[in-house]
Backbone as JSON, one array per atom type, in Angstrom:
{
  "sequence": "XXXXXXXXXXXXXXXXXXXXXXXXXXXXXXXXXXXXXXXXXXXXXXXXXXXXXXXXXXXXXXXXXXXXXXXXXXXXXXXXXXXXXXXXXXXXXXXXXXXXXXXXXXXXXXXXX",
  "N": [[0.82, -1.19, 0.0], [1.98, 1.21, 0.76], [3.83, 1.6, -1.3], [2.13, 2.02, -3.5], [0.9, 4.42, -2.75], [3.17, 6.1, -2.71], [3.9, 6.02, -5.44], [1.62, 7.21, -6.56], [1.8, 9.79, -5.41], [4.21, 10.64, -6.55], [3.51, 10.69, -9.31], [1.53, 12.64, -9.25], [3.05, 14.84, -8.49], [4.77, 15.11, -10.72], [2.89, 15.71, -12.75], [1.98, 18.17, -11.93], [4.09, 19.91, -12.09], [4.62, 21.6, -14.42], [2.39, 23.21, -14.25], [2.81, 24.61, -11.86], [4.87, 26.28, -12.61], [3.61, 28.13, -14.16], [1.99, 29.51, -12.42], [1.34, 32.66, -11.05], [1.74, 36.23, -11.55], [1.34, 37.7, -14.62], [2.37, 40.12, -16.89], [2.18, 42.76, -19.4], [3.24, 45.66, -21.26], [0.77, 48.25, -21.64], [-0.57, 48.92, -24.77], [0.29, 52.0, -26.2], [0.38, 53.18, -23.73], [2.88, 52.73, -22.34], [4.03, 52.97, -19.84], [2.4, 51.72, -18.11], [0.9, 48.57, -17.09], [-0.76, 45.52, -18.13], [-2.57, 42.43, -17.79], [-2.69, 39.14, -16.42], [-3.41, 37.15, -13.52], [-2.48, 34.01, -12.48], [-3.68, 31.69, -10.4], [-2.84, 29.13, -7.99], [-4.96, 27.43, -7.47], [-6.4, 27.19, -9.81], [-7.98, 29.31, -10.4], [-8.29, 32.6, -11.86], [-7.26, 36.0, -12.34], [-7.82, 39.31, -13.53], [-5.44, 41.82, -14.47], [-5.36, 45.15, -14.29], [-7.34, 45.3, -16.26], [-10.38, 46.14, -16.97], [-12.66, 45.5, -18.36], [-12.35, 42.99, -19.32], [-12.56, 40.19, -17.68], [-10.73, 37.85, -16.2], [-11.26, 34.52, -15.03], [-10.7, 31.8, -14.68], [-8.3, 29.16, -15.3], [-6.35, 26.7, -17.09], [-3.94, 24.14, -17.79], [-2.63, 22.1, -20.22], [-0.55, 19.8, -21.77], [0.93, 21.64, -24.23], [-0.71, 23.81, -24.07], [-2.36, 26.66, -22.89], [-5.27, 27.39, -21.33], [-7.5, 29.97, -21.01], [-10.16, 31.35, -19.25], [-12.69, 33.79, -19.41], [-14.69, 36.77, -18.85], [-16.16, 39.09, -20.91], [-17.1, 42.27, -20.34], [-19.35, 44.91, -20.88], [-21.14, 47.54, -22.55], [-23.6, 46.87, -21.43], [-23.8, 44.1, -21.5], [-22.7, 40.7, -21.06], [-20.17, 38.57, -22.12], [-19.13, 35.31, -22.31], [-15.9, 33.95, -22.56], [-13.62, 31.61, -23.87], [-10.34, 30.93, -24.36], [-7.71, 29.33, -26.08], [-4.39, 29.17, -25.82], [-1.29, 28.65, -27.44], [1.59, 27.68, -25.84], [4.53, 29.15, -26.4], [6.97, 29.83, -25.31], [8.33, 29.47, -22.11], [9.76, 30.63, -19.31], [11.38, 31.29, -16.17], [10.87, 34.01, -15.92], [9.56, 34.91, -18.23], [6.78, 34.61, -20.43], [5.55, 33.46, -23.39], [2.92, 33.55, -25.58], [0.83, 32.18, -28.13], [-1.9, 32.95, -30.18], [-3.78, 32.06, -32.7], [-2.74, 34.08, -35.28], [-1.45, 35.88, -33.7], [1.03, 36.91, -31.36], [1.9, 37.02, -27.98], [3.8, 38.45, -25.45], [4.67, 38.11, -22.13], [5.76, 39.29, -18.93], [6.88, 38.04, -15.85], [5.48, 39.37, -12.98], [7.0, 40.66, -10.16], [6.46, 39.69, -6.75]],
  "CA": [[0.0, 0.0, 0.0], [2.88, 2.35, 0.83], [4.41, 1.78, -2.64], [1.1, 2.6, -4.36], [0.77, 5.82, -2.36], [4.37, 6.8, -3.17], [3.8, 6.16, -6.88], [0.58, 8.2, -6.81], [2.35, 11.09, -5.04], [5.2, 10.97, -7.56], [2.81, 11.05, -10.55], [0.88, 13.92, -9.0], [4.11, 15.85, -8.5], [5.2, 15.3, -12.11], [1.84, 16.35, -13.55], [1.75, 19.55, -11.5], [5.3, 20.73, -12.24], [4.42, 22.64, -15.42], [1.34, 24.09, -13.75], [3.41, 25.48, -10.86], [5.71, 27.26, -13.28], [2.72, 29.16, -14.71], [1.34, 30.26, -11.34], [1.94, 33.97, -10.81], [1.16, 37.38, -12.24], [2.0, 37.92, -15.91], [1.96, 41.42, -17.41], [2.82, 43.35, -20.57], [2.88, 47.08, -21.36], [-0.48, 48.58, -22.33], [-0.24, 49.66, -26.01], [0.04, 53.44, -26.14], [0.62, 53.63, -22.36], [3.93, 51.79, -21.99], [4.41, 53.08, -18.44], [1.42, 50.94, -17.35], [0.86, 47.17, -17.52], [-2.01, 44.76, -18.07], [-2.3, 41.01, -17.89], [-3.52, 38.23, -15.64], [-2.8, 36.41, -12.41], [-2.87, 32.61, -12.48], [-3.61, 31.18, -9.04], [-2.56, 27.69, -7.89], [-6.21, 26.66, -7.41], [-7.05, 27.19, -11.12], [-8.7, 30.56, -10.62], [-7.48, 33.63, -12.52], [-7.7, 37.38, -12.11], [-7.31, 40.3, -14.48], [-4.58, 42.88, -13.96], [-5.6, 46.41, -15.0], [-8.25, 45.08, -17.39], [-11.65, 46.29, -16.29], [-13.77, 44.97, -19.16], [-12.05, 41.58, -19.59], [-12.35, 39.64, -16.35], [-10.3, 36.45, -16.19], [-11.79, 33.85, -13.84], [-10.19, 30.43, -14.54], [-7.26, 28.77, -16.24], [-5.86, 25.34, -17.0], [-2.77, 23.89, -18.62], [-2.48, 20.71, -20.64], [0.46, 19.71, -22.81], [1.51, 22.93, -24.56], [-1.83, 24.73, -24.23], [-2.89, 27.4, -21.75], [-6.66, 27.78, -21.55], [-7.95, 31.06, -20.14], [-11.6, 31.64, -19.3], [-12.93, 35.16, -18.97], [-15.94, 37.4, -19.21], [-16.02, 40.42, -21.47], [-18.27, 43.03, -19.9], [-19.44, 46.22, -21.49], [-22.37, 47.78, -23.31], [-24.7, 46.21, -20.72], [-23.87, 42.67, -21.8], [-21.55, 39.91, -20.65], [-19.89, 37.5, -23.07], [-18.16, 34.34, -21.79], [-14.86, 33.66, -23.54], [-12.61, 30.6, -23.57], [-9.29, 31.0, -25.37], [-6.65, 28.34, -25.92], [-3.14, 29.71, -26.31], [-0.13, 27.77, -27.53], [2.73, 28.2, -25.09], [5.72, 29.1, -27.25], [8.15, 29.93, -24.47], [8.05, 29.66, -20.69], [10.92, 30.62, -18.43], [11.03, 31.8, -14.85], [10.45, 35.41, -16.0], [8.92, 35.26, -19.49], [5.76, 33.73, -20.98], [5.16, 33.86, -24.73], [1.73, 32.81, -26.01], [0.36, 32.39, -29.51], [-3.31, 32.74, -30.43], [-3.92, 32.24, -34.15], [-1.57, 34.75, -35.86], [-0.94, 36.87, -32.75], [1.96, 36.44, -30.34], [1.87, 37.89, -26.81], [4.88, 38.18, -24.52], [4.4, 38.61, -20.78], [6.83, 39.22, -17.96], [6.37, 37.74, -14.51], [5.54, 40.49, -12.06], [7.56, 40.25, -8.86], [5.52, 39.93, -5.64]],
  "C": [[0.87, 1.26, 0.0], [3.49, 2.65, -0.53], [3.39, 2.43, -3.58], [0.92, 4.08, -4.04], [1.96, 6.63, -2.85], [4.34, 7.03, -4.68], [2.77, 7.22, -7.24], [1.11, 9.6, -6.52], [3.37, 11.56, -6.07], [4.53, 11.42, -8.87], [2.1, 12.39, -10.41], [1.89, 15.06, -9.06], [4.56, 16.15, -9.92], [4.15, 16.07, -12.91], [1.62, 17.8, -13.15], [2.95, 20.46, -11.71], [5.14, 21.86, -13.23], [3.41, 23.66, -14.97], [1.95, 25.09, -12.77], [4.24, 26.58, -11.51], [4.87, 28.41, -13.86], [2.06, 30.02, -13.64], [2.09, 31.56, -11.11], [1.21, 35.04, -11.59], [2.0, 37.69, -13.47], [1.46, 39.2, -16.54], [2.75, 41.8, -18.66], [2.45, 44.82, -20.6], [1.55, 47.26, -22.09], [-0.11, 49.37, -23.58], [-0.64, 51.13, -25.91], [0.25, 54.03, -24.75], [1.7, 52.72, -21.75], [4.41, 51.88, -20.55], [3.45, 52.33, -17.52], [1.37, 49.51, -17.91], [-0.55, 46.6, -17.39], [-1.65, 43.28, -18.18], [-3.23, 40.19, -17.03], [-2.7, 37.58, -14.54], [-3.36, 35.0, -12.44], [-2.63, 32.06, -11.08], [-3.46, 29.67, -9.03], [-3.84, 26.85, -7.89], [-6.98, 26.63, -8.73], [-7.91, 28.42, -11.37], [-7.73, 31.56, -11.26], [-8.09, 34.99, -12.23], [-7.09, 38.28, -13.18], [-6.43, 41.3, -13.75], [-4.78, 44.1, -14.85], [-6.41, 46.23, -16.28], [-9.66, 45.05, -16.81], [-12.84, 45.76, -17.09], [-13.53, 43.54, -19.61], [-11.65, 40.95, -18.26], [-12.0, 38.16, -16.43], [-10.81, 35.8, -14.91], [-11.26, 32.43, -13.65], [-9.13, 30.16, -15.6], [-6.92, 27.29, -16.04], [-4.72, 25.18, -17.99], [-2.71, 22.41, -18.95], [-1.56, 20.68, -21.84], [1.06, 21.09, -23.05], [0.44, 24.0, -24.73], [-2.24, 25.34, -22.9], [-4.3, 27.83, -22.11], [-7.03, 28.83, -20.52], [-9.43, 31.29, -20.36], [-11.81, 33.03, -18.73], [-14.34, 35.58, -19.34], [-15.62, 38.78, -19.76], [-17.29, 41.18, -21.08], [-18.22, 44.42, -20.53], [-20.72, 46.33, -22.29], [-23.55, 46.99, -22.76], [-24.89, 44.76, -21.1], [-22.59, 41.99, -21.34], [-21.38, 38.75, -21.63], [-18.83, 36.59, -22.43], [-17.19, 33.95, -22.9], [-13.95, 32.56, -23.02], [-11.6, 30.64, -24.71], [-8.21, 29.98, -25.05], [-5.39, 28.87, -26.62], [-2.09, 28.61, -26.4], [1.0, 28.43, -26.75], [3.97, 28.03, -25.95], [7.0, 29.15, -26.44], [7.71, 30.17, -23.04], [9.34, 29.52, -19.92], [10.45, 31.14, -17.07], [10.43, 33.2, -14.93], [9.65, 35.78, -17.23], [7.93, 34.18, -19.93], [5.37, 34.27, -22.35], [4.05, 32.94, -25.19], [1.37, 33.16, -27.44], [-1.12, 32.06, -29.57], [-3.55, 33.09, -31.89], [-2.65, 32.88, -34.71], [-0.95, 35.77, -34.92], [-0.05, 36.21, -31.71], [2.0, 37.48, -29.23], [3.0, 37.48, -25.87], [4.59, 38.89, -23.2], [5.64, 38.43, -19.93], [6.22, 38.92, -16.6], [6.56, 38.96, -13.62], [6.04, 39.98, -10.7], [6.57, 40.58, -7.76], [5.89, 41.15, -4.82]]
}
């Protein structure tokens, strides 16, 4: 029984390693206002939050293989639209996250706590 538990714990650790690397606050300069940033915070529990984005509210995220899925709500004009986007992770380091969505590439920097 102890061996089965150890194997389960090991597999859980391996599967969560990539997820842990994504946890944190990722920002980029706001176009036209480069002295300010926008982005998202990915929490360890799978919830997400927007950073300086008042009409696009991130609420959840997940990671599988090389895909980051972000769920959000676009609010404005008295309506709410639920959005799910799947980004290809092109690069992930301790400080940089590069995502691709169709023909667009977005580069984020990890915000220090």
